C-alpha positions, 0 to 999 in steps of 0.5 A: 897138365901140370901147369893147370894143377899148378894154377888150380893149387896156387892163388891167381896172384901167385901164378901171375907172379910166377908167370912174370918171373918166367917171362923175365928169365925167358927174355 
């Protein structure tokens, strides 16, 4: 649920950046 709240609070562009960074770190 926290991720959903963050998605709503943060602009979509920022969320995309965060997702990309998470993927890079995971990879």
